[in-house]
Backbone as JSON, one array per atom type, in Angstrom:
{
  "sequence": "XXXXXXXXXXXXXXXXXXXXXXXXXXXXXXXXXXXXXXXXXXXXXXXXXXXXXXXXXXXXXXXXXXXXXXXXXXXXXXXXXXXXXXXXXXXXXXXXXXXXXXXXXXXXXXXXXXXXXXXXXXXXXXXXXXXXXXXXXXXXXXXXXXXXXXXXX",
  "N": [[-29.26, -76.89, 86.11], [-30.22, -77.49, 83.61], [-30.54, -80.16, 81.23], [-29.07, -81.46, 78.35], [-29.6, -83.18, 75.4], [-27.93, -84.95, 72.95], [-27.66, -87.14, 70.31], [-25.21, -88.96, 68.8], [-24.43, -90.74, 65.96], [-22.84, -93.34, 64.2], [-22.15, -95.58, 61.52], [-20.51, -98.41, 60.21], [-21.24, -99.67, 57.85], [-20.43, -101.86, 56.23], [-17.91, -101.21, 55.21], [-14.35, -101.71, 54.97], [-12.63, -101.58, 57.94], [-10.16, -101.71, 59.23], [-8.18, -100.69, 57.55], [-8.26, -97.97, 57.73], [-9.77, -96.58, 55.93], [-12.45, -95.61, 55.98], [-15.71, -94.13, 56.04], [-16.21, -91.04, 57.62], [-18.59, -89.87, 57.98], [-21.56, -89.19, 59.75], [-24.44, -88.96, 61.93], [-26.11, -86.38, 63.74], [-28.44, -86.23, 66.24], [-30.94, -84.41, 67.78], [-32.66, -83.51, 70.85], [-35.02, -82.18, 70.22], [-35.81, -83.31, 67.88], [-34.54, -82.77, 65.47], [-32.36, -83.84, 62.9], [-29.03, -83.82, 61.92], [-26.59, -83.91, 59.38], [-23.36, -85.04, 60.08], [-19.73, -84.93, 60.14], [-16.21, -85.64, 60.0], [-13.9, -82.92, 59.82], [-13.06, -81.75, 56.56], [-10.59, -80.61, 56.49], [-9.14, -82.06, 58.22], [-9.58, -84.83, 57.78], [-9.36, -86.05, 54.66], [-11.69, -85.84, 51.89], [-12.71, -88.76, 50.1], [-13.4, -89.64, 52.61], [-14.31, -87.95, 54.54], [-17.16, -85.79, 54.76], [-17.64, -82.97, 53.08], [-20.0, -81.49, 52.88], [-21.36, -81.86, 55.21], [-21.82, -80.98, 58.69], [-19.04, -80.26, 60.64], [-17.39, -81.01, 63.8], [-15.78, -78.83, 64.59], [-16.77, -76.61, 63.15], [-19.35, -76.6, 64.22], [-18.8, -75.96, 66.85], [-17.81, -73.31, 66.63], [-20.13, -72.1, 65.57], [-21.85, -72.54, 67.7], [-20.77, -70.94, 69.76], [-21.07, -68.42, 68.53], [-23.89, -68.31, 68.17], [-24.83, -68.44, 70.84], [-23.73, -66.06, 71.87], [-25.05, -64.19, 70.24], [-27.76, -64.58, 70.99], [-27.74, -63.73, 73.66], [-26.93, -61.07, 73.23], [-29.17, -60.03, 71.81], [-31.17, -60.26, 73.77], [-30.16, -58.52, 75.76], [-30.1, -56.15, 74.3], [-32.84, -55.64, 73.76], [-33.74, -55.3, 76.36], [-32.44, -52.95, 76.94], [-33.84, -51.19, 75.46], [-33.49, -51.01, 72.72], [-34.11, -51.58, 69.21], [-33.59, -54.31, 67.28], [-33.14, -55.09, 63.97], [-31.81, -56.91, 62.33], [-29.27, -59.41, 62.63], [-26.2, -60.57, 61.84], [-23.59, -62.83, 61.7], [-20.38, -63.57, 60.74], [-18.62, -65.7, 61.87], [-15.35, -66.82, 62.79], [-13.25, -69.5, 63.43], [-10.09, -70.53, 64.68], [-7.9, -73.15, 64.29], [-5.14, -74.41, 65.9], [-1.96, -75.28, 67.38], [-2.1, -75.47, 70.88], [-0.96, -74.13, 74.09], [-0.09, -76.43, 75.31], [0.79, -77.9, 73.21], [-1.12, -79.29, 71.81], [-3.55, -79.81, 69.21], [-6.09, -77.45, 68.87], [-9.11, -75.48, 68.88], [-8.23, -72.43, 69.19], [-8.84, -69.76, 69.05], [-11.62, -67.67, 68.5], [-13.19, -65.48, 66.38], [-15.79, -63.35, 66.56], [-17.82, -61.74, 64.31], [-20.0, -59.73, 64.13], [-22.65, -58.17, 62.31], [-24.92, -55.75, 62.76], [-28.17, -54.49, 62.45], [-30.02, -51.78, 63.41], [-33.14, -50.2, 64.32], [-35.71, -47.71, 64.85], [-36.56, -45.2, 67.33], [-34.6, -44.99, 69.27], [-31.36, -45.44, 68.87], [-28.37, -47.26, 69.34], [-25.18, -46.01, 70.48], [-21.75, -46.49, 69.37], [-20.23, -47.1, 71.62], [-22.22, -48.05, 73.35], [-23.05, -50.3, 71.95], [-20.67, -51.79, 72.03], [-20.56, -52.22, 74.81], [-22.85, -53.8, 75.15], [-22.02, -56.08, 73.71], [-19.85, -56.85, 75.3], [-21.11, -57.5, 77.75], [-22.81, -59.53, 76.8], [-20.91, -61.44, 76.1], [-19.86, -62.03, 78.62], [-22.09, -63.26, 79.77], [-22.71, -65.44, 78.17], [-23.3, -68.85, 78.05], [-21.85, -70.81, 76.69], [-19.39, -69.56, 76.06], [-18.53, -69.26, 78.67], [-17.87, -71.81, 79.22], [-15.59, -72.69, 77.96], [-12.03, -72.61, 77.09], [-11.13, -71.21, 74.94], [-10.0, -68.29, 73.29], [-12.11, -65.61, 72.74], [-13.13, -63.1, 70.61], [-14.79, -60.02, 69.74], [-15.54, -58.46, 66.8], [-16.94, -55.9, 65.6], [-18.85, -55.28, 62.66]],
  "CA": [[-30.29, -76.05, 85.54], [-30.82, -78.15, 82.46], [-29.81, -81.28, 80.65], [-29.18, -81.35, 76.9], [-29.35, -84.49, 74.81], [-27.55, -85.07, 71.54], [-27.27, -88.5, 69.98], [-24.3, -89.02, 67.67], [-24.48, -92.12, 65.5], [-22.02, -93.69, 63.04], [-22.19, -97.0, 61.16], [-19.46, -98.82, 59.26], [-21.93, -100.0, 56.6], [-19.71, -102.85, 55.44], [-16.57, -100.78, 54.78], [-13.22, -102.26, 55.72], [-12.31, -100.61, 59.0], [-8.76, -101.82, 59.65], [-7.28, -99.96, 56.66], [-8.47, -96.54, 57.99], [-10.43, -95.99, 54.76], [-13.88, -95.67, 56.26], [-16.36, -92.83, 56.06], [-16.39, -90.38, 58.93], [-19.93, -89.3, 57.98], [-22.42, -89.68, 60.82], [-25.58, -88.06, 62.16], [-26.38, -85.8, 65.06], [-29.88, -86.14, 66.47], [-31.16, -83.58, 68.95], [-33.87, -83.85, 71.6], [-36.19, -81.6, 69.58], [-36.16, -84.11, 66.72], [-33.75, -82.44, 64.3], [-31.19, -84.67, 62.56], [-28.07, -83.03, 61.14], [-25.45, -84.71, 58.94], [-22.07, -84.66, 60.64], [-18.57, -85.57, 59.57], [-14.95, -85.02, 60.37], [-13.58, -81.78, 58.96], [-12.22, -82.09, 55.41], [-9.23, -80.12, 56.76], [-8.49, -83.07, 59.06], [-9.66, -86.09, 57.04], [-9.69, -85.68, 53.28], [-12.74, -86.58, 51.19], [-14.11, -89.07, 50.34], [-13.6, -90.22, 53.94], [-15.12, -86.97, 55.25], [-18.21, -85.22, 53.91], [-17.56, -81.51, 53.19], [-21.34, -80.89, 52.97], [-21.88, -82.07, 56.55], [-21.29, -80.1, 59.74], [-18.01, -80.91, 61.43], [-17.4, -80.54, 65.19], [-15.15, -77.52, 64.73], [-17.77, -75.63, 62.68], [-20.45, -76.57, 65.18], [-18.3, -75.24, 68.02], [-17.81, -71.89, 66.29], [-21.53, -71.69, 65.46], [-22.42, -72.56, 69.04], [-20.3, -69.73, 70.45], [-21.7, -67.29, 67.86], [-25.31, -68.33, 68.46], [-25.01, -68.09, 72.25], [-23.43, -64.63, 72.0], [-26.13, -63.44, 69.59], [-28.98, -64.66, 71.79], [-27.55, -62.83, 74.8], [-26.93, -59.7, 72.72], [-30.54, -59.66, 71.51], [-31.87, -60.07, 75.04], [-29.65, -57.3, 76.4], [-30.5, -55.0, 73.48], [-34.25, -55.34, 73.98], [-33.87, -54.77, 77.72], [-31.91, -51.57, 76.93], [-34.76, -50.37, 74.69], [-33.09, -50.92, 71.31], [-34.8, -52.47, 68.28], [-32.66, -54.95, 66.35], [-33.81, -55.61, 62.78], [-31.1, -58.1, 61.86], [-27.97, -59.71, 63.25], [-25.51, -61.55, 61.01], [-22.23, -63.01, 62.19], [-19.5, -64.47, 59.99], [-17.64, -66.09, 62.89], [-14.21, -67.6, 62.3], [-12.46, -70.18, 64.44], [-8.74, -70.88, 64.24], [-7.32, -74.32, 64.93], [-3.68, -74.41, 65.93], [-1.47, -75.9, 68.6], [-2.25, -74.66, 72.09], [0.24, -74.04, 74.93], [0.35, -77.8, 75.62], [1.2, -78.54, 71.97], [-2.25, -80.06, 71.26], [-4.4, -79.07, 68.3], [-7.3, -76.96, 69.52], [-9.64, -74.22, 68.4], [-7.67, -71.54, 70.22], [-9.4, -68.42, 68.93], [-12.83, -67.47, 67.69], [-13.53, -64.07, 66.17], [-17.17, -63.08, 66.2], [-17.83, -60.54, 63.46], [-21.41, -59.44, 63.9], [-23.16, -56.97, 61.65], [-26.23, -55.6, 63.37], [-28.95, -53.37, 61.95], [-30.98, -51.28, 64.4], [-34.1, -49.2, 63.87], [-36.46, -47.13, 65.96], [-36.19, -43.87, 67.81], [-33.42, -45.07, 70.12], [-30.31, -46.27, 68.28], [-27.22, -47.24, 70.25], [-23.86, -45.51, 70.07], [-20.78, -47.58, 69.29], [-19.87, -47.46, 73.0], [-23.31, -48.87, 73.89], [-22.96, -51.6, 71.26], [-19.52, -52.49, 72.62], [-20.95, -52.64, 76.16], [-23.76, -54.93, 74.98], [-21.21, -57.24, 73.34], [-19.06, -57.25, 76.48], [-22.03, -58.17, 78.69], [-23.25, -60.77, 76.16], [-19.81, -62.4, 76.23], [-19.81, -62.43, 80.03], [-23.26, -64.08, 80.12], [-22.85, -66.6, 77.28], [-23.01, -70.13, 78.71], [-20.82, -71.54, 75.95], [-18.12, -68.86, 76.31], [-18.15, -69.55, 80.05], [-17.55, -73.24, 79.32], [-14.4, -73.04, 77.17], [-10.8, -71.83, 77.28], [-10.82, -70.54, 73.69], [-10.09, -66.83, 73.28], [-13.21, -65.15, 71.89], [-13.16, -61.64, 70.44], [-15.89, -59.5, 68.94], [-15.09, -57.47, 65.83], [-18.15, -55.36, 64.97], [-18.72, -54.92, 61.24]],
  "C": [[-30.97, -76.71, 84.37], [-29.94, -79.28, 81.99], [-30.08, -81.25, 79.15], [-28.75, -82.66, 76.28], [-29.01, -84.34, 73.33], [-27.11, -86.51, 71.33], [-26.42, -88.45, 68.72], [-24.19, -90.48, 67.25], [-23.67, -92.3, 64.22], [-22.17, -95.18, 62.79], [-21.13, -97.27, 60.1], [-20.04, -99.14, 57.9], [-21.11, -100.87, 55.67], [-18.33, -102.45, 54.97], [-15.5, -101.51, 55.59], [-12.8, -101.19, 56.72], [-10.81, -100.56, 59.27], [-7.78, -101.06, 58.76], [-7.41, -98.43, 56.79], [-9.14, -95.82, 56.81], [-11.94, -96.14, 54.91], [-14.45, -94.25, 56.3], [-16.48, -92.32, 57.48], [-17.76, -89.71, 59.02], [-20.77, -89.97, 59.06], [-23.61, -88.74, 60.97], [-25.59, -87.59, 63.6], [-27.89, -85.7, 65.17], [-30.09, -85.43, 67.8], [-32.51, -83.87, 69.57], [-35.14, -83.24, 71.03], [-36.62, -82.33, 68.31], [-35.34, -83.84, 65.47], [-32.58, -83.41, 64.13], [-30.31, -83.87, 61.61], [-26.96, -83.97, 60.67], [-24.15, -84.16, 59.51], [-20.96, -85.43, 59.97], [-17.33, -84.99, 60.22], [-14.72, -83.85, 59.41], [-12.76, -82.26, 57.76], [-10.8, -81.53, 55.53], [-8.43, -81.14, 57.56], [-8.44, -84.43, 58.35], [-10.16, -85.76, 55.64], [-10.87, -86.48, 52.74], [-12.1, -87.67, 50.33], [-14.39, -89.63, 51.74], [-14.25, -89.24, 54.9], [-16.13, -86.42, 54.25], [-18.19, -83.71, 54.06], [-18.92, -80.82, 53.31], [-21.94, -81.02, 54.37], [-21.24, -81.08, 57.52], [-20.22, -80.87, 60.5], [-17.98, -80.31, 62.84], [-16.79, -79.15, 65.37], [-16.09, -76.4, 64.28], [-18.9, -75.49, 63.68], [-20.04, -75.81, 66.44], [-18.31, -73.74, 67.78], [-19.24, -71.36, 66.21], [-22.19, -71.63, 66.83], [-22.03, -71.31, 69.83], [-21.01, -68.51, 69.85], [-23.18, -67.19, 68.21], [-25.59, -67.91, 69.9], [-24.8, -66.59, 72.46], [-24.58, -63.8, 71.42], [-27.39, -63.44, 70.45], [-28.9, -63.77, 73.03], [-27.58, -61.37, 74.35], [-28.35, -59.22, 72.47], [-31.34, -59.4, 72.79], [-31.45, -58.77, 75.72], [-30.08, -56.05, 75.63], [-31.97, -54.64, 73.73], [-34.47, -54.78, 75.38], [-33.38, -53.32, 77.82], [-32.8, -50.64, 76.08], [-34.39, -50.18, 73.24], [-33.89, -51.91, 70.48], [-33.76, -53.0, 67.29], [-33.48, -55.51, 65.2], [-33.14, -56.87, 62.25], [-29.75, -58.2, 62.56], [-27.36, -60.81, 62.4], [-24.07, -61.63, 61.46], [-21.49, -64.0, 61.3], [-18.34, -64.83, 60.92], [-16.56, -66.98, 62.28], [-13.47, -68.2, 63.49], [-11.12, -70.58, 63.85], [-8.27, -72.1, 65.03], [-5.82, -74.26, 64.77], [-3.25, -75.12, 67.2], [-1.62, -74.94, 69.77], [-0.95, -74.69, 72.91], [0.79, -75.42, 75.28], [0.8, -78.56, 74.38], [0.11, -79.39, 71.32], [-3.02, -79.19, 70.27], [-5.69, -78.71, 69.01], [-7.81, -75.75, 68.76], [-9.25, -73.21, 69.48], [-8.27, -70.14, 70.2], [-10.66, -68.47, 68.09], [-13.05, -65.97, 67.6], [-14.99, -64.01, 65.75], [-17.17, -61.77, 65.45], [-19.26, -60.14, 63.11], [-21.65, -58.13, 63.17], [-24.61, -56.86, 62.09], [-26.9, -54.36, 62.81], [-30.01, -53.04, 63.01], [-31.97, -50.35, 63.72], [-34.81, -48.64, 65.09], [-35.89, -45.81, 66.39], [-34.9, -43.87, 68.6], [-32.39, -46.0, 69.48], [-29.06, -46.15, 69.15], [-25.98, -46.6, 69.63], [-22.93, -46.71, 69.97], [-20.36, -48.03, 70.69], [-20.95, -48.34, 73.63], [-23.32, -50.26, 73.24], [-21.83, -52.42, 71.85], [-19.85, -53.01, 74.01], [-21.92, -53.82, 76.11], [-23.0, -56.21, 74.61], [-20.41, -57.75, 74.54], [-19.93, -58.03, 77.46], [-22.52, -59.5, 78.11], [-22.17, -61.84, 76.29], [-19.71, -62.91, 77.67], [-20.92, -63.41, 80.39], [-23.36, -65.37, 79.31], [-22.39, -67.89, 77.96], [-21.87, -70.87, 78.01], [-19.45, -70.89, 76.17], [-17.62, -69.13, 77.72], [-17.69, -70.99, 80.24], [-16.24, -73.63, 78.65], [-13.21, -72.15, 77.51], [-10.42, -71.02, 76.05], [-10.96, -69.03, 73.84], [-11.17, -66.42, 72.28], [-13.19, -63.65, 71.84], [-14.36, -61.27, 69.6], [-15.35, -58.36, 68.09], [-16.32, -56.94, 65.1], [-17.88, -54.97, 63.53], [-19.67, -53.8, 60.93]]
}
């Protein structure tokens, strides 16, 4: 259906490599032209060898799941006749050992806070149904084994 291009680039920039004291900072460049600073997580590789201000792969994964879910939720809400004024999600991913003993992001909790307006406002049951359908349709959620829950705020 589609192909998605991301270019990830890292350079040693003269640092000694063999002593494992090299920067993990790198860049992500996307097909639309955006460049994002990337790095290993400071929870995995301590600064100064990681850049806490950059996006790490684990954060990007959590944001990707959250963004995909939100986009589906908004589409389903408009099709159901609801008006969404704002959607804010403080998503949290948990890295721990999985069943095979490997470190993995095993759980993601989506915690959306949604503000509706208009004559037709959804009940909590309707909101829950929209979240359920959004989760079923989300391409990213359909691509991973991570447990994803939605905790409405």
